[in-house]
C-alpha positions, 0 to 999 in steps of 0.5 A: 500499500502507498501511504503518505504520512504527515507528521513523520518525525513527531512522537508517534510518526517517528515510530509509525514510519519504520512499522509501516515500512517493515509491514511492506508499505511504501511511505512518503514521510512528510516533515516541515524540517529540511534537516530531518529529510536525510533521516527519513530517507535512511529509514527507506521512506520517501522524504517530503519537506513541506509546510502543511499551511502551504496548501498548494505545495502539500497538494502537489506533494500528495498528488505526485506520490498517489497514496492509497492512504493518507495519515494525518499525525500532525500536531503543533505541540511544544517539547515541554509540557509546561509550554502547552498553554502557550501553544494551544492556539498553534495546535488548534490552528493545525487541527483546523487549517492543517486538516483542511489542507491535507483532506483537500490534497488527499481528495485531489490525489484520489486517496482511498482513505484518511486516518487522522490523529485526535485525542481521547479526552475532552478539551475546553475552549478553542482546543475542544472546538478544534478537535471537533472540527478535525473529527467531523471533517475527517468523518465527513470525508469517510475517514477514520479518527484515531482518538489516542489516549495520553502518550507515555514512554520515551520521548513523551511528556510522561517518560517515567510514569504513565498519566491518568487515563485515558492513556496509551504507551507510545509504541503500542499506539504506533503499532495499533495505528498500523493495525487501524489501516483497514478500519471502517469509517468512524472513530477508533479509540487507541488507549490502554484498556 
């Protein structure tokens, strides 16, 4: 299967890329950071350096790759949990504008399905409205919303101890995302039991 993965160098995307490749998929791995392209190429993925807010560039990249599936794992979160309040607006923008850009590109490329990252807990204010927007847009497009629990494990905000539920160990979240490639349209919660 040909898979276009937006957010390939993020916390879950960096784990998802090698899993998809090992499963025999051909992967176009999108990052906005040029310095990360060589690392993506070293995994065997096709690196795509693109800013999701440049809708025409995203459309061109996705159409050129002709994916069967587009996976939206983009967020705009800080490296430290303490900085989350200052980045809420940027992440809400990603959920709205980034989602619209990716959905339009997937439609233009004729991708059969879209899977998109969301969260398995309630968000207030603009964050909640943006989460709802993302989920409705993806479902209206016949896609799959992946509601992840809070990630824990290496490279997450919760490296040493799991957070309160809903939660999911980040490597398990990536594995279950690969399993979700054939999920029917709808909402799939990926969290510890």
